[in-house]
C-alpha positions in Angstrom: -20.8 9.3 -7.6 -22.8 10.6 -5.3 -22.5 6.7 -3.8 -19.1 7.3 -3.3 -19.2 10.2 -0.5 -20.8 8.6 2.7 -23.2 9.7 4.2 -20.9 10.8 7.4 -18.9 13.0 5.0 -21.8 14.8 3.5 -22.9 15.6 7.1 -20.0 17.4 7.8 -19.9 19.0 5.1 -16.2 18.6 4.3 -15.2 20.6 7.7 -12.1 19.0 8.1 -9.4 19.1 5.4 -8.2 16.0 5.0 -11.4 14.6 5.0 -11.9 16.0 1.2 -9.6 13.5 -0.3 -12.2 10.5 0.7 -15.1 12.3 -1.6 -15.8 11.5 -5.1 -14.7 14.3 -7.5 -15.4 14.4 -11.5 -12.2 15.6 -12.2 -8.5 13.6 -11.8 -10.0 10.3 -13.3 -12.4 9.5 -10.3 -14.8 8.7 -12.7 -15.1 4.6 -13.8 -13.1 4.2 -16.9 -9.5 2.4 -18.3 -7.4 4.0 -15.5 -8.4 1.2 -13.4 -10.9 -1.7 -13.5 -13.3 -0.8 -11.4 -15.6 -3.4 -9.8 -19.0 -2.2 -10.3 -21.2 -5.3 -8.7 -20.3 -8.8 -7.2 -20.7 -10.9 -10.5 -18.0 -8.1 -12.0 -15.9 -8.7 -9.0 -16.4 -12.6 -9.2 -15.5 -12.3 -13.0 -12.2 -10.7 -12.1 -11.1 -13.0 -9.7 -11.2 -15.5 -12.0 -9.3 -13.8 -14.3 -6.4 -13.2 -11.4 -6.9 -17.0 -10.8 -5.6 -18.0 -15.0 -3.1 -15.1 -14.3 -1.7 -17.4 -11.1 -1.6 -19.8 -13.1 0.0 -18.8 -16.3 2.8 -17.2 -13.9 2.8 -21.0 -11.8 4.1 -22.7 -14.9 6.1 -20.4 -16.8 8.5 -19.7 -13.8 10.1 -21.4 -10.4 9.0 -18.4 -7.4 7.2 -16.0 -9.8 4.9 -13.5 -9.0 1.4 -12.8 -9.8 -0.2 -9.0 -9.7 -3.6 -8.2 -8.6 -5.7 -4.6 -7.9 -8.4 -4.6 -5.3 -10.1 -2.2 -7.4 -11.2 -5.0 -9.2 -11.9 -7.3 -6.4 -14.2 -5.0 -4.5 -16.5 -1.9 -5.0 -14.9 1.3 -5.2 -17.4 3.0 -3.3 -16.7 0.7 -0.5 -12.9 1.0 -0.4 -13.4 4.9 -0.4 -15.9 4.4 2.8 -13.8 2.2 4.2 -10.1 4.2 3.8 -12.2 7.3 5.2 -12.8 5.9 8.3 -9.5 4.5 8.7 -8.1 7.8 8.3 -10.8 9.1 10.9 -9.5 6.6 13.2 -6.0 7.3 13.0 -6.1 11.1 12.8 -8.2 10.8 16.4 -5.0 9.0 17.6 -2.6 11.8 16.4 -5.0 14.5 17.7 -5.4 13.3 21.4 -1.7 12.4 21.1 -1.1 16.3 19.7 -3.2 16.9 23.5 -1.0 14.7 25.9 2.3 17.1 24.3 3.6 14.1 21.7 3.5 16.5 18.5 6.4 16.2 16.1 7.7 12.7 17.3 7.7 9.5 14.9 4.3 8.2 14.5 5.7 4.6 16.3 6.8 6.4 19.1 3.7 8.1 20.4 2.1 6.6 23.0 -1.4 7.6 24.7 -1.0 7.0 28.4 -4.5 4.7 28.5 -5.8 6.8 32.2 -5.6 10.0 30.3 -7.4 8.7 27.2 -10.5 7.0 29.0 -10.7 10.6 30.8 -10.7 12.5 26.8 -13.4 10.0 25.8 -15.2 10.4 28.7 -15.0 14.2 28.5 -15.8 14.4 24.8 -19.0 12.4 25.3 -17.9 9.7 23.4 -18.0 6.8 25.8 -18.2 6.3 29.2 -15.3 5.5 31.2 -16.3 2.0 32.1 -17.4 1.5 28.3 -13.6 2.7 27.1 -12.2 0.3 30.0 -14.2 -2.5 28.3 -12.7 -1.5 24.8 -9.5 -1.9 26.1 -9.9 -5.5 28.3 -11.5 -6.7 25.0 -8.5 -6.6 23.4 -6.0 -7.4 26.1 -4.7 -4.2 26.6 -5.8 -2.9 29.9 -2.6 -4.7 31.2 -0.5 -1.7 29.7 -0.5 1.9 30.9 -0.1 3.0 27.2 -1.5 2.7 23.9 0.2 3.2 20.8 -1.0 3.1 17.2 -0.7 -0.4 16.6 -2.6 -0.9 19.6 -5.3 1.8 18.8 -5.6 0.4 15.2 -6.3 -3.3 17.1 -9.4 -2.0 18.4 -11.0 -0.9 15.2 -12.8 -3.3 14.0 -15.0 -3.7 17.4 -15.4 -0.4 17.0 -17.5 0.0 13.6 -20.0 -2.5 14.7 -20.8 -0.8 17.4 -24.7 0.3 17.9 -24.5 4.1 18.1 -21.9 6.4 16.0 -19.1 7.4 17.6 -19.1 11.9 17.9 -16.4 13.8 18.4 -16.1 17.8 18.6 -15.1 19.2 15.2 -11.8 21.8 16.4 -13.0 24.2 13.5 -16.9 24.5 14.0 -17.1 23.1 17.5 -19.6 21.0 16.7 -20.2 17.5 17.1 -19.7 14.9 14.3 -19.6 11.3 13.7 -16.0 9.6 13.8 -17.2 6.4 12.2 -20.3 5.9 11.1 -21.3 2.4 11.6 -21.0 0.0 8.4 -24.0 -1.1 7.1 -25.0 -5.0 6.9 -24.3 -4.7 3.2 -21.1 -3.3 3.9 -20.2 -5.7 6.5 -20.7 -8.2 3.5 -18.6 -6.6 1.3 -15.8 -7.1 3.3 -16.3 -10.7 4.3 -16.6 -10.8 -0.1 -13.8 -9.1 -0.8 -11.7 -11.0 1.8 -13.1 -14.7 0.7 -12.0 -13.2 -2.8 -8.3 -12.9 -1.7 -8.6 -15.9 0.0 -9.3 -17.9 -2.6 -6.5 -16.1 -4.5 -4.2 -16.8 -1.6 -4.8 -20.6 -1.6 -4.3 -21.0 -5.5 -0.8 -18.7 -5.0 0.3 -21.0 -2.3 -0.6 -24.1 -4.8 0.7 -22.8 -7.7 4.2 -21.7 -5.8 3.0 -18.3 -6.6 3.6 -15.4 -4.4 0.8 -12.4 -4.7 1.4 -8.6 -5.0 -1.6 -6.4 -4.3 -1.1 -2.9 -6.6 -1.1 0.0 -4.7 -3.8 2.3 -6.4 -5.2 6.3 -5.9 -4.6 7.3 -2.4 -8.4 7.4 -1.7 -8.1 3.9 -1.8 -4.5 2.9 -0.6 -5.9 2.8 3.7 -8.6 0.2 2.4 -6.0 -1.6 0.1 -3.6 -1.5 2.6 -5.5 -2.6 5.7 -7.1 -5.6 3.7 -3.4 -6.7 2.2 -2.4 -7.0 5.9 -5.3 -9.1 6.6 -4.7 -11.4 4.3 -0.4 -11.4 5.5 -1.5 -12.2 8.7 -3.3 -15.4 7.3 -0.8 -16.6 4.5 2.8 -15.4 5.6 3.2 -17.4 8.6 6.2 -19.2 7.2 7.1 -17.3 4.6 6.1 -13.9 2.4 3.8 -15.3 -0.1 1.3 -11.7 0.3 3.2 -8.7 -0.9 2.1 -5.3 -0.1 3.0 -2.2 -2.2 4.4 0.8 -1.1 4.5 4.2 -3.3 7.1 6.6 -1.9 6.2 9.6 -3.8 3.7 9.4 -0.9 4.7 11.7 1.9 3.6 9.2 4.5 5.5 6.0 3.1 7.9 5.6 5.5 5.2 5.7 8.7 3.3 3.6 6.9 6.6 0.6 6.2 7.4 1.0 9.7 4.5 0.4 11.4 3.3 -2.6 8.8 7.0 -4.0 9.7 6.0 -3.0 13.5 2.9 -5.2 13.2 4.6 -8.2 11.6 7.3 -8.2 14.3 4.1 -8.5 17.0 2.3 -10.9 15.2 5.1 -13.1 14.0 4.4 -13.4 10.6 6.5 -12.3 7.5 6.8 -9.0 5.9 6.2 -9.1 2.0 6.8 -5.7 -0.1 7.0 -4.0 -3.2 8.3 -0.9 -3.0 7.8 1.3 -6.0 8.1 5.4 -6.6 4.0 5.9 -7.4 2.8 6.5 -11.0 -0.8 8.8 -10.0 1.3 12.1 -9.2 -0.3 14.6 -11.6 -4.2 12.9 -10.8 -3.3 13.2 -6.7 -2.1 17.1 -7.5 -4.5 17.8 -9.8 -7.1 16.1 -7.7 -5.9 17.9 -4.0 -5.6 21.2 -5.8 -9.3 21.0 -7.1 -10.6 19.8 -3.7 -8.8 21.8 -1.5 -6.5 19.2 0.8 -3.2 18.8 1.3 -1.4 17.3 -1.8 -0.3 13.8 -0.2 2.9 13.7 -2.8 6.2 14.4 -2.0 7.5 18.2 -3.2 10.1 17.0 -5.5 11.5 13.7 -7.3 14.4 14.2 -4.7 12.5 13.4 -2.1 10.5 10.5 -3.5 13.9 9.1 -3.9 15.0 9.6 -0.6 12.1 8.6 0.9 12.6 5.3 -1.9 16.0 4.6 -0.2 15.1 5.4 3.6 11.9 2.6 3.0 13.9 0.5 1.6 16.9 0.4 4.1 14.1 0.0 6.9 13.3 -3.2 5.3 17.2 -4.3 4.4 17.7 -3.6 8.0 14.7 -5.9 8.9 16.1 -8.7 6.8 19.8 -8.5 8.4 18.3 -8.8 12.3 15.4 -11.4 11.4 15.0 -12.8 8.2 11.5 -12.3 8.2 11.4 -10.3 5.2 11.3 -10.4 1.9 11.4 -7.1 -0.9 10.7 -6.6 -4.2 12.7 -3.4 -5.4 10.9 -2.6 -8.4 12.8 0.4 -10.1 13.5 1.1 -13.2 16.6 4.0 -11.6 20.0 2.4 -11.6 21.4 4.6 -8.7 18.4 2.8 -6.4 19.6 -0.8 -7.9 23.7 0.3 -6.9 22.3 1.5 -3.5 20.1 -1.6 -2.8 23.3 -3.7 -3.9 25.6 -1.6 -1.8 23.6 -2.1 1.4 23.0 -6.0 0.9 27.0 -6.3 0.6 27.1 -4.1 3.9 24.4 -6.0 5.9 25.7 -9.7 4.6 22.5 -10.4 2.5 23.1 -12.9 0.1 21.4 -13.2 -3.1 20.9 -16.6 -2.7 18.6 -16.3 0.5 16.1 -14.3 -2.2 14.9 -12.1 0.4 15.7 -8.7 -2.2 14.8 -9.1 -5.6 14.5 -7.3 -8.4 11.4 -6.1 -11.2 11.4 -4.0 -14.1 8.9 -3.5 -17.1 9.2 -5.9 -19.7 10.9 -3.8 -22.4 12.3 -1.7 -20.4 16.3 -0.7 -18.5 17.2 -4.9 -19.9 20.7 -3.0 -19.0 19.6 -3.5 -15.6 17.6 -6.5 -15.7 19.9 -8.9 -17.4 23.7 -8.0 -15.3 21.3 -8.5 -12.3 20.1 -12.2 -13.4 23.6 -13.2 -14.5 24.7 -12.1 -11.3 22.5 -14.7 -9.7 19.9 -11.8 -8.0 16.3 -12.6 -8.3 14.7 -10.3 -11.1 11.7 -10.3 -12.8 10.3 -8.7 -16.0 6.4 -7.3 -15.2 4.1 -8.2 -18.0 1.2 -6.2 -18.1 -1.2 -7.6 -20.8 -5.1 -7.2 -21.8 -6.6 -4.8 -24.8 -4.3 -2.1 -26.3 -7.0 1.0 -25.0 -6.7 -0.6 -21.8 -3.1 -0.9 -21.1 -2.0 2.2 -23.4 -3.3 4.4 -20.3 -1.0 2.7 -17.9 2.1 2.2 -19.8 1.7 6.0 -19.8 1.5 6.4 -16.6 4.9 4.2 -16.4 6.6 6.8 -18.4 5.6 9.5 -16.5 6.5 7.9 -13.5 10.1 7.3 -14.9 10.9 11.0 -16.3 14.0 9.8 -17.8 12.5 7.0 -20.2 13.6 8.6 -23.0 17.1 9.4 -21.7 17.4 5.9 -20.4 16.2 4.6 -24.1 18.7 6.4 -25.8 21.4 5.1 -23.3 20.4 1.1 -23.6 20.8 2.0 -27.4 24.3 3.1 -27.3 25.1 0.2 -25.1 23.4 -2.2 -27.6 25.5 -1.1 -30.5 28.6 -0.6 -28.1 28.3 -4.9 -27.2 27.5 -5.6 -31.0 30.6 -3.6 -32.1 32.7 -5.4 -29.6 30.7 -8.8 -31.0 31.7 -7.9 -34.1 35.5 -7.2 -33.1 36.0 -10.6 -31.3 34.3 -12.5 -34.3 31.6 -13.9 -32.0 28.1 -12.2 -32.9 26.3 -14.7 -32.1 27.5 -16.2 -29.3 
């Protein structure tokens, strides 16, 4: 467990509340167990990749335009994912801090724009880099021609910054001490980055060969920044002509809308197809317990109603993108009837026809058939998500689905009543088996 807390975080002593999210914790399921197929070494990661390849083959052989789901905690070491997430979050937070100091607090994240001249002065005054060095950053990325830098521009600088020879130091606002913004990645961590991208590359190529789309599952928030970044890197390569790689966004997270809009905007700028699966989220109790015990802000929306609002807001944004550019696709992965009705209503308003297959729906096998079958009969692409594996590993997954879908038993009762109603209708019509 100690290896899952980076050296930089140990040095800082958890000075910033948010960074506590990316340390290891004995409670809340951080240990290696049945919650996730953690990849503890490279050989295990390769074994998991082979299993995913067989899953892709099975999906390609059983349905047209099928999906196969993968988990990145099975393809990369969790220590690396936590470390990479920590670095990404620090980099983003530093941008937001500088935007606040330039008087942009309260603006939407994508509307924040740092004036390059002021940014270079800030970096020099803080002793992070000289003005000449920062000018070189921007020229390397062809950003020097503009007078402002937004979050996507800032993120594009990240790759080169993690490979510099000295750590970037910034003052901690609470302690006044200089602390590492990013410590350099080790050679081993660089290798791990290459290996996980290579595994994703192998899976993506097999998916294209078999006519299958690949969904990268969302996981706990302390892994998620790294998972999303690695997924976007794969989308850049394989989503040039259509959405092959789908990223998953958990709408119970407070930052879900910023994450969706940021990645959509990036896909626009770079010209690739945006693919997403929208879910409400599966780790609420674990995330809240962990946040309380480790003393950082709860990343989850305060109420179920707020999560619904977030889901519909993110979904509406993607549907608008489909209408205007036709270079986005979404799976509405939901057992919520109101969400399905909302989607159908907005598709009709926006002129998105089911035959375009830009919008599809997904429910778990054995759940909410009263939603799945009418959608399929009406011509909408709809999928049944099929989890499989040893009982002791699949049951925890299914129990989280039951927790996620709080009205599950009420819906099960409704489903039973609908089935009886249909049986009676067929008996009265004399067509029981038709």
